[in-house]
Biopython code that builds the backbone (N, CA, C, O; Angstrom):
import numpy as np
from Bio.PDB.StructureBuilder import StructureBuilder

atoms = [
    (1, "MET", "N", (-8.792, -92.193, 72.817)),
    (1, "MET", "CA", (-8.244, -90.611, 72.912)),
    (1, "MET", "C", (-9.037, -89.731, 74.301)),
    (1, "MET", "O", (-8.504, -89.048, 75.176)),
    (2, "LEU", "N", (-10.081, -89.973, 74.145)),
    (2, "LEU", "CA", (-10.574, -89.439, 74.968)),
    (2, "LEU", "C", (-10.456, -89.667, 76.607)),
    (2, "LEU", "O", (-10.778, -88.831, 77.451)),
    (3, "ALA", "N", (-10.059, -90.652, 76.799)),
    (3, "ALA", "CA", (-9.977, -91.358, 77.570)),
    (3, "ALA", "C", (-8.242, -90.653, 78.666)),
    (3, "ALA", "O", (-7.932, -90.746, 79.853)),
    (4, "ARG", "N", (-7.545, -89.995, 77.417)),
    (4, "ARG", "CA", (-6.232, -88.943, 78.165)),
    (4, "ARG", "C", (-7.000, -88.435, 79.237)),
    (4, "ARG", "O", (-6.825, -88.740, 80.417)),
    (5, "LYS", "N", (-8.088, -87.438, 78.684)),
    (5, "LYS", "CA", (-8.554, -86.424, 79.594)),
    (5, "LYS", "C", (-8.163, -85.180, 79.144)),
    (5, "LYS", "O", (-9.017, -84.327, 79.386)),
    (6, "ASP", "N", (-7.279, -84.806, 78.634)),
    (6, "ASP", "CA", (-6.498, -83.721, 77.851)),
    (6, "ASP", "C", (-6.727, -83.580, 76.682)),
    (6, "ASP", "O", (-7.292, -84.289, 75.849)),
    (7, "THR", "N", (-5.842, -81.766, 76.625)),
    (7, "THR", "CA", (-6.327, -80.939, 75.280)),
    (7, "THR", "C", (-5.658, -81.881, 73.807)),
    (7, "THR", "O", (-5.819, -81.637, 72.611)),
    (8, "ALA", "N", (-5.035, -82.782, 74.345)),
    (8, "ALA", "CA", (-4.220, -83.498, 73.451)),
    (8, "ALA", "C", (-5.194, -84.681, 72.689)),
    (8, "ALA", "O", (-5.318, -84.964, 71.498)),
    (9, "GLY", "N", (-5.630, -85.063, 73.533)),
    (9, "GLY", "CA", (-6.121, -86.119, 73.132)),
    (9, "GLY", "C", (-8.077, -85.249, 72.521)),
    (9, "GLY", "O", (-8.882, -85.666, 71.690)),
    (10, "LEU", "N", (-8.111, -84.320, 73.193)),
    (10, "LEU", "CA", (-9.408, -83.712, 72.685)),
    (10, "LEU", "C", (-9.176, -83.811, 70.471)),
    (10, "LEU", "O", (-9.836, -84.118, 69.479)),
    (11, "ARG", "N", (-7.543, -83.215, 70.914)),
    (11, "ARG", "CA", (-7.110, -82.449, 69.477)),
    (11, "ARG", "C", (-7.215, -83.618, 68.276)),
    (11, "ARG", "O", (-7.363, -83.478, 67.062)),
    (12, "CYS", "N", (-7.087, -84.767, 69.054)),
    (12, "CYS", "CA", (-7.052, -86.232, 68.007)),
    (12, "CYS", "C", (-8.466, -86.425, 67.278)),
    (12, "CYS", "O", (-8.645, -86.696, 66.090)),
    (13, "VAL", "N", (-9.597, -86.185, 68.453)),
    (13, "VAL", "CA", (-10.732, -86.612, 68.268)),
    (13, "VAL", "C", (-11.650, -85.527, 67.367)),
    (13, "VAL", "O", (-12.569, -85.828, 66.606)),
    (14, "LEU", "N", (-11.284, -84.554, 67.584)),
    (14, "LEU", "CA", (-12.187, -83.159, 67.133)),
    (14, "LEU", "C", (-12.049, -83.589, 65.624)),
    (14, "LEU", "O", (-13.054, -83.910, 64.989)),
    (15, "PRO", "N", (-10.619, -83.592, 64.976)),
    (15, "PRO", "CA", (-10.961, -83.696, 63.223)),
    (15, "PRO", "C", (-11.627, -84.790, 62.277)),
    (15, "PRO", "O", (-11.962, -84.763, 61.093)),
    (16, "ALA", "N", (-11.702, -86.056, 63.570)),
    (16, "ALA", "CA", (-12.881, -87.005, 62.956)),
    (16, "ALA", "C", (-13.783, -87.260, 62.856)),
    (16, "ALA", "O", (-14.334, -88.204, 62.290)),
    (17, "GLY", "N", (-14.313, -85.961, 63.724)),
    (17, "GLY", "CA", (-15.839, -85.616, 63.662)),
    (17, "GLY", "C", (-16.107, -84.806, 61.989)),
    (17, "GLY", "O", (-16.985, -85.221, 61.233)),
    (18, "SER", "N", (-15.375, -83.862, 61.700)),
    (18, "SER", "CA", (-15.403, -83.430, 60.380)),
    (18, "SER", "C", (-14.863, -83.786, 59.234)),
    (18, "SER", "O", (-14.737, -83.009, 58.287)),
    (19, "ARG", "N", (-14.491, -85.021, 59.229)),
    (19, "ARG", "CA", (-14.508, -86.028, 58.599)),
    (19, "ARG", "C", (-14.977, -87.224, 58.194)),
    (19, "ARG", "O", (-14.661, -87.996, 57.288)),
    (20, "ALA", "N", (-16.047, -87.229, 59.304)),
    (20, "ALA", "CA", (-16.815, -88.414, 59.376)),
    (20, "ALA", "C", (-17.772, -88.050, 57.941)),
    (20, "ALA", "O", (-18.253, -86.969, 57.602)),
    (21, "VAL", "N", (-17.846, -89.563, 57.176)),
    (21, "VAL", "CA", (-18.510, -89.496, 55.982)),
    (21, "VAL", "C", (-19.969, -89.924, 56.418)),
    (21, "VAL", "O", (-20.867, -89.265, 55.894)),
    (22, "GLU", "N", (-20.357, -90.950, 57.318)),
    (22, "GLU", "CA", (-21.491, -91.279, 57.622)),
    (22, "GLU", "C", (-22.173, -90.648, 58.693)),
    (22, "GLU", "O", (-21.432, -90.237, 59.586)),
    (23, "PHE", "N", (-23.427, -90.457, 58.846)),
    (23, "PHE", "CA", (-23.866, -89.348, 60.366)),
    (23, "PHE", "C", (-23.824, -90.244, 61.536)),
    (23, "PHE", "O", (-23.808, -89.658, 62.618)),
    (24, "TRP", "N", (-23.801, -91.706, 61.569)),
    (24, "TRP", "CA", (-23.782, -92.717, 62.379)),
    (24, "TRP", "C", (-22.244, -92.182, 63.360)),
    (24, "TRP", "O", (-22.099, -92.120, 64.581)),
    (25, "THR", "N", (-21.310, -91.875, 62.284)),
    (25, "THR", "CA", (-20.019, -92.146, 62.664)),
    (25, "THR", "C", (-19.668, -90.685, 63.468)),
    (25, "THR", "O", (-18.774, -90.544, 64.303)),
    (26, "ARG", "N", (-20.477, -89.786, 63.061)),
    (26, "ARG", "CA", (-20.436, -88.652, 63.529)),
    (26, "ARG", "C", (-21.437, -88.287, 64.849)),
    (26, "ARG", "O", (-21.213, -87.665, 65.887)),
    (27, "ASP", "N", (-22.393, -88.825, 64.432)),
    (27, "ASP", "CA", (-22.822, -89.440, 66.215)),
    (27, "ASP", "C", (-22.610, -89.717, 67.003)),
    (27, "ASP", "O", (-23.002, -89.230, 68.064)),
    (28, "ALA", "N", (-21.460, -91.177, 66.771)),
    (28, "ALA", "CA", (-21.017, -91.838, 67.826)),
    (28, "ALA", "C", (-19.818, -90.892, 68.293)),
    (28, "ALA", "O", (-19.344, -90.994, 69.424)),
    (29, "LEU", "N", (-19.537, -90.331, 67.726)),
    (29, "LEU", "CA", (-17.970, -89.346, 68.106)),
    (29, "LEU", "C", (-18.709, -88.184, 68.914)),
    (29, "LEU", "O", (-18.121, -87.890, 69.954)),
    (30, "VAL", "N", (-19.983, -87.395, 68.632)),
    (30, "VAL", "CA", (-21.073, -86.493, 69.793)),
    (30, "VAL", "C", (-21.072, -86.862, 70.706)),
    (30, "VAL", "O", (-20.647, -86.291, 71.711)),
    (31, "ALA", "N", (-21.718, -88.318, 70.614)),
    (31, "ALA", "CA", (-22.154, -89.035, 72.067)),
    (31, "ALA", "C", (-20.983, -88.945, 73.241)),
    (31, "ALA", "O", (-21.002, -88.517, 74.395)),
    (32, "ALA", "N", (-19.692, -89.702, 72.197)),
    (32, "ALA", "CA", (-18.421, -89.740, 73.174)),
    (32, "ALA", "C", (-18.127, -88.824, 73.868)),
    (32, "ALA", "O", (-17.869, -89.118, 75.035)),
    (33, "LEU", "N", (-18.050, -87.538, 73.516)),
    (33, "LEU", "CA", (-17.976, -86.382, 74.068)),
    (33, "LEU", "C", (-18.812, -85.635, 75.009)),
    (33, "LEU", "O", (-18.410, -85.094, 76.039)),
    (34, "ASP", "N", (-20.437, -85.661, 74.404)),
    (34, "ASP", "CA", (-21.160, -85.444, 75.445)),
    (34, "ASP", "C", (-21.484, -85.950, 76.760)),
    (34, "ASP", "O", (-21.774, -85.339, 77.788)),
    (35, "CYS", "N", (-21.355, -87.474, 76.470)),
    (35, "CYS", "CA", (-21.575, -88.480, 77.369)),
    (35, "CYS", "C", (-20.806, -88.616, 78.323)),
    (35, "CYS", "O", (-21.273, -89.029, 79.385)),
    (36, "ASN", "N", (-19.497, -88.327, 78.222)),
    (36, "ASN", "CA", (-17.982, -88.718, 79.017)),
    (36, "ASN", "C", (-18.283, -88.254, 80.200)),
    (36, "ASN", "O", (-18.647, -87.086, 80.339)),
    (37, "PRO", "N", (-18.165, -89.177, 81.309)),
    (37, "PRO", "CA", (-18.620, -89.181, 82.828)),
    (37, "PRO", "C", (-17.568, -88.115, 83.455)),
    (37, "PRO", "O", (-17.694, -87.804, 84.639)),
    (38, "GLU", "N", (-16.536, -87.555, 82.670)),
    (38, "GLU", "CA", (-15.360, -87.019, 83.402)),
    (38, "GLU", "C", (-16.138, -85.483, 83.122)),
    (38, "GLU", "O", (-15.903, -84.667, 84.013)),
    (39, "TRP", "N", (-17.086, -84.963, 81.928)),
    (39, "TRP", "CA", (-17.223, -83.944, 81.669)),
    (39, "TRP", "C", (-18.976, -83.706, 82.244)),
    (39, "TRP", "O", (-19.790, -83.072, 81.572)),
    (40, "MET", "N", (-19.268, -84.269, 83.418)),
    (40, "MET", "CA", (-20.813, -84.156, 83.382)),
    (40, "MET", "C", (-20.830, -83.532, 84.580)),
    (40, "MET", "O", (-21.959, -83.276, 85.000)),
    (41, "THR", "N", (-19.702, -83.136, 85.417)),
    (41, "THR", "CA", (-20.039, -82.366, 86.464)),
    (41, "THR", "C", (-19.921, -81.096, 86.159)),
    (41, "THR", "O", (-20.169, -80.744, 85.006)),
    (42, "THR", "N", (-19.578, -80.302, 86.985)),
    (42, "THR", "CA", (-19.685, -78.544, 86.767)),
    (42, "THR", "C", (-18.139, -78.111, 86.691)),
    (42, "THR", "O", (-17.695, -77.123, 86.107)),
    (43, "ALA", "N", (-17.390, -79.122, 87.446)),
    (43, "ALA", "CA", (-15.760, -78.620, 87.273)),
    (43, "ALA", "C", (-15.340, -79.334, 85.853)),
    (43, "ALA", "O", (-14.529, -78.914, 85.028)),
    (44, "GLY", "N", (-16.431, -81.003, 85.792)),
    (44, "GLY", "CA", (-15.672, -81.142, 84.296)),
    (44, "GLY", "C", (-15.969, -80.490, 83.348)),
    (44, "GLY", "O", (-14.985, -80.238, 82.651)),
    (45, "ALA", "N", (-17.447, -79.844, 82.765)),
    (45, "ALA", "CA", (-17.814, -78.665, 81.797)),
    (45, "ALA", "C", (-17.058, -78.098, 81.946)),
    (45, "ALA", "O", (-16.188, -78.138, 81.075)),
    (46, "ASP", "N", (-16.828, -77.104, 83.226)),
    (46, "ASP", "CA", (-15.690, -76.232, 82.937)),
    (46, "ASP", "C", (-14.354, -76.431, 82.308)),
    (46, "ASP", "O", (-14.045, -75.655, 81.403)),
    (47, "ARG", "N", (-13.505, -77.381, 82.671)),
    (47, "ARG", "CA", (-12.600, -78.070, 82.031)),
    (47, "ARG", "C", (-12.421, -78.064, 80.589)),
    (47, "ARG", "O", (-11.486, -77.723, 79.864)),
    (48, "LEU", "N", (-14.108, -78.752, 80.283)),
    (48, "LEU", "CA", (-14.037, -78.966, 78.823)),
    (48, "LEU", "C", (-14.123, -77.805, 78.031)),
    (48, "LEU", "O", (-13.515, -77.803, 76.960)),
    (49, "ILE", "N", (-14.599, -77.081, 78.281)),
    (49, "ILE", "CA", (-15.020, -75.289, 77.789)),
    (49, "ILE", "C", (-13.700, -74.951, 77.936)),
    (49, "ILE", "O", (-13.163, -74.736, 76.849)),
    (50, "GLN", "N", (-13.058, -74.839, 78.792)),
    (50, "GLN", "CA", (-11.514, -74.371, 78.761)),
    (50, "GLN", "C", (-10.804, -74.739, 77.408)),
    (50, "GLN", "O", (-10.361, -74.099, 76.454)),
    (51, "GLU", "N", (-10.928, -76.450, 77.866)),
    (51, "GLU", "CA", (-10.178, -77.003, 76.464)),
    (51, "GLU", "C", (-10.419, -76.289, 75.036)),
    (51, "GLU", "O", (-9.763, -75.577, 74.275)),
    (52, "LEU", "N", (-11.767, -76.884, 75.079)),
    (52, "LEU", "CA", (-12.528, -76.188, 73.571)),
    (52, "LEU", "C", (-12.075, -74.784, 73.292)),
    (52, "LEU", "O", (-11.822, -74.315, 72.182)),
    (53, "HIS", "N", (-12.005, -74.157, 74.501)),
    (53, "HIS", "CA", (-11.747, -72.655, 73.503)),
    (53, "HIS", "C", (-10.101, -72.459, 73.200)),
    (53, "HIS", "O", (-9.773, -71.572, 72.413)),
    (54, "GLU", "N", (-8.948, -73.395, 73.908)),
    (54, "GLU", "CA", (-7.975, -73.450, 73.311)),
    (54, "GLU", "C", (-7.950, -74.150, 72.082)),
    (54, "GLU", "O", (-7.110, -73.642, 71.339)),
    (55, "LEU", "N", (-8.597, -75.216, 71.513)),
    (55, "LEU", "CA", (-8.669, -75.920, 70.631)),
    (55, "LEU", "C", (-9.455, -74.944, 69.166)),
    (55, "LEU", "O", (-9.158, -75.147, 67.989)),
    (56, "ALA", "N", (-10.417, -73.966, 69.626)),
    (56, "ALA", "CA", (-10.932, -73.591, 68.965)),
    (56, "ALA", "C", (-10.266, -72.236, 68.294)),
    (56, "ALA", "O", (-11.024, -71.393, 67.815)),
    (57, "ALA", "N", (-8.964, -72.061, 68.270)),
    (57, "ALA", "CA", (-7.792, -71.302, 67.727)),
    (57, "ALA", "C", (-6.768, -72.163, 67.396)),
    (57, "ALA", "O", (-5.635, -71.755, 67.141)),
    (58, "ASP", "N", (-7.062, -73.242, 67.382)),
    (58, "ASP", "CA", (-5.747, -74.282, 66.736)),
    (58, "ASP", "C", (-5.766, -74.144, 65.301)),
    (58, "ASP", "O", (-6.710, -73.689, 64.654)),
    (59, "ASP", "N", (-4.452, -74.646, 64.749)),
    (59, "ASP", "CA", (-4.040, -73.810, 63.466)),
    (59, "ASP", "C", (-4.678, -75.059, 62.299)),
    (59, "ASP", "O", (-4.665, -74.805, 61.095)),
    (60, "LYS", "N", (-5.146, -76.221, 62.754)),
    (60, "LYS", "CA", (-5.855, -77.150, 62.155)),
    (60, "LYS", "C", (-7.321, -76.842, 62.120)),
    (60, "LYS", "O", (-8.034, -76.665, 63.107)),
    (61, "ALA", "N", (-7.713, -76.795, 60.755)),
    (61, "ALA", "CA", (-8.654, -76.591, 60.130)),
    (61, "ALA", "C", (-10.081, -77.451, 61.091)),
    (61, "ALA", "O", (-11.057, -76.947, 61.648)),
    (62, "GLY", "N", (-9.798, -78.408, 61.004)),
    (62, "GLY", "CA", (-10.946, -79.631, 61.431)),
    (62, "GLY", "C", (-10.463, -79.414, 62.610)),
    (62, "GLY", "O", (-11.441, -78.722, 62.893)),
    (63, "VAL", "N", (-9.792, -79.372, 63.636)),
    (63, "VAL", "CA", (-9.985, -79.063, 64.818)),
    (63, "VAL", "C", (-10.515, -77.723, 65.348)),
    (63, "VAL", "O", (-11.283, -77.825, 66.305)),
    (64, "ARG", "N", (-10.253, -76.507, 64.909)),
    (64, "ARG", "CA", (-10.666, -75.344, 65.355)),
    (64, "ARG", "C", (-12.181, -75.514, 64.788)),
    (64, "ARG", "O", (-13.178, -75.154, 65.414)),
    (65, "ASP", "N", (-12.189, -76.001, 63.755)),
    (65, "ASP", "CA", (-14.272, -75.772, 63.330)),
    (65, "ASP", "C", (-14.831, -77.411, 64.269)),
    (65, "ASP", "O", (-16.020, -77.320, 64.574)),
    (66, "GLU", "N", (-14.554, -77.991, 64.463)),
    (66, "GLU", "CA", (-15.221, -78.575, 65.374)),
    (66, "GLU", "C", (-14.895, -78.211, 66.559)),
    (66, "GLU", "O", (-15.619, -78.864, 67.310)),
    (67, "ALA", "N", (-14.168, -77.492, 67.209)),
    (67, "ALA", "CA", (-14.429, -76.876, 68.894)),
    (67, "ALA", "C", (-15.143, -75.581, 68.852)),
    (67, "ALA", "O", (-15.618, -74.910, 69.769)),
    (68, "GLN", "N", (-15.114, -75.416, 67.766)),
    (68, "GLN", "CA", (-16.328, -73.801, 67.642)),
    (68, "GLN", "C", (-17.582, -73.857, 67.668)),
    (68, "GLN", "O", (-18.469, -73.235, 68.252)),
    (69, "GLY", "N", (-17.499, -75.259, 66.463)),
    (69, "GLY", "CA", (-18.927, -75.857, 66.506)),
    (69, "GLY", "C", (-19.853, -76.522, 68.064)),
    (69, "GLY", "O", (-21.039, -76.441, 68.383)),
    (70, "ILE", "N", (-18.637, -77.174, 68.758)),
    (70, "ILE", "CA", (-18.955, -77.160, 70.100)),
    (70, "ILE", "C", (-19.454, -76.177, 70.973)),
    (70, "ILE", "O", (-20.444, -76.224, 71.703)),
    (71, "LEU", "N", (-18.445, -75.075, 70.757)),
    (71, "LEU", "CA", (-18.821, -74.347, 71.671)),
    (71, "LEU", "C", (-20.218, -73.690, 71.325)),
    (71, "LEU", "O", (-21.136, -73.462, 72.113)),
    (72, "SER", "N", (-20.173, -73.459, 70.089)),
    (72, "SER", "CA", (-21.772, -72.535, 69.803)),
    (72, "SER", "C", (-22.781, -73.488, 70.040)),
    (72, "SER", "O", (-23.826, -73.148, 69.485)),
    (73, "HIS", "N", (-22.859, -74.469, 70.605)),
    (73, "HIS", "CA", (-24.355, -75.457, 71.292)),
    (73, "HIS", "C", (-23.547, -76.043, 72.604)),
    (73, "HIS", "O", (-23.203, -77.214, 72.760)),
    (74, "PRO", "N", (-23.363, -75.118, 73.367)),
    (74, "PRO", "CA", (-22.903, -75.754, 74.857)),
    (74, "PRO", "C", (-24.381, -76.071, 75.414)),
    (74, "PRO", "O", (-25.430, -75.513, 75.090)),
    (75, "ARG", "N", (-24.139, -77.358, 76.555)),
    (75, "ARG", "CA", (-25.484, -77.655, 77.377)),
    (75, "ARG", "C", (-24.829, -76.641, 78.459)),
    (75, "ARG", "O", (-23.634, -76.607, 78.753)),
    (76, "PRO", "N", (-25.917, -75.774, 79.024)),
    (76, "PRO", "CA", (-25.857, -75.428, 80.554)),
    (76, "PRO", "C", (-25.008, -76.336, 81.594)),
    (76, "PRO", "O", (-25.366, -77.488, 81.841)),
    (77, "ARG", "N", (-23.770, -75.707, 82.235)),
    (77, "ARG", "CA", (-23.102, -76.724, 83.188)),
    (77, "ARG", "C", (-24.186, -77.026, 84.247)),
    (77, "ARG", "O", (-24.035, -78.141, 84.746)),
    (78, "LYS", "N", (-25.220, -76.340, 84.711)),
    (78, "LYS", "CA", (-26.259, -76.761, 85.831)),
    (78, "LYS", "C", (-27.007, -77.928, 85.189)),
    (78, "LYS", "O", (-27.418, -78.844, 85.901)),
    (79, "GLU", "N", (-27.201, -77.925, 83.832)),
    (79, "GLU", "CA", (-27.710, -79.046, 83.353)),
    (79, "GLU", "C", (-27.204, -80.271, 83.501)),
    (79, "GLU", "O", (-27.774, -81.261, 83.959)),
    (80, "GLN", "N", (-25.850, -80.148, 82.998)),
    (80, "GLN", "CA", (-24.868, -81.849, 82.803)),
    (80, "GLN", "C", (-24.715, -82.017, 84.320)),
    (80, "GLN", "O", (-24.385, -83.180, 84.552)),
    (81, "ALA", "N", (-24.823, -81.342, 85.353)),
    (81, "ALA", "CA", (-24.485, -81.606, 86.725)),
    (81, "ALA", "C", (-25.677, -82.203, 87.185)),
    (81, "ALA", "O", (-25.741, -83.220, 87.876)),
    (82, "ARG", "N", (-26.798, -81.395, 86.691)),
    (82, "ARG", "CA", (-28.217, -82.405, 87.257)),
    (82, "ARG", "C", (-27.970, -83.551, 86.579)),
    (82, "ARG", "O", (-27.590, -84.525, 87.230)),
    (83, "ASP", "N", (-28.098, -83.631, 85.477)),
    (83, "ASP", "CA", (-27.958, -85.255, 84.470)),
    (83, "ASP", "C", (-27.436, -86.124, 85.520)),
    (83, "ASP", "O", (-27.952, -86.973, 86.247)),
    (84, "SER", "N", (-25.936, -85.530, 85.342)),
    (84, "SER", "CA", (-24.931, -86.664, 86.273)),
    (84, "SER", "C", (-25.485, -87.318, 87.723)),
    (84, "SER", "O", (-25.172, -88.454, 88.082)),
    (85, "ASP", "N", (-26.295, -86.484, 88.441)),
    (85, "ASP", "CA", (-26.587, -86.533, 89.782)),
    (85, "ASP", "C", (-27.787, -87.494, 89.827)),
    (85, "ASP", "O", (-28.025, -88.379, 90.649)),
    (86, "GLU", "N", (-28.542, -87.076, 88.660)),
    (86, "GLU", "CA", (-29.748, -88.121, 88.342)),
    (86, "GLU", "C", (-29.620, -89.399, 87.654)),
    (86, "GLU", "O", (-30.589, -89.997, 87.187)),
    (87, "GLN", "N", (-28.273, -89.861, 87.587)),
    (87, "GLN", "CA", (-27.995, -91.146, 86.789)),
    (87, "GLN", "C", (-27.367, -91.778, 88.129)),
    (87, "GLN", "O", (-27.547, -92.990, 88.256)),
    (88, "LEU", "N", (-26.603, -91.070, 89.220)),
    (88, "LEU", "CA", (-26.423, -91.658, 90.259)),
    (88, "LEU", "C", (-27.259, -92.789, 91.372)),
    (88, "LEU", "O", (-26.695, -93.179, 92.395)),
]
sb = StructureBuilder()
sb.init_structure("model")
sb.init_model(0)
sb.init_chain("A")
sb.init_seg("    ")
for serial, (resi, resn, name, xyz) in enumerate(atoms, 1):
    if name == "N":
        sb.init_residue(resn, " ", resi, " ")
    sb.init_atom(name, np.array(xyz, "f"), 0.0, 1.0, " ", f" {name:<3s}", serial, name[0])
structure = sb.get_structure()
């Protein structure tokens, strides 16, 4: 779903994090979000933050809570871009 690179894909993935029973399942979902190359650039991070802000007001509690949780612990865009540049 994350390969869609849109809000609809995120809307499907975020509730899975809130329903994950095992910690490694949740960790895998968080890693898929945090390490997505689409969001490792400044432009990509801006797009992700915008999508998360939209989803933070979603009607579904699982989507809304996960989006709000991610937004409460953001990585600075410069750090994301720097990490991406170092991997090249």
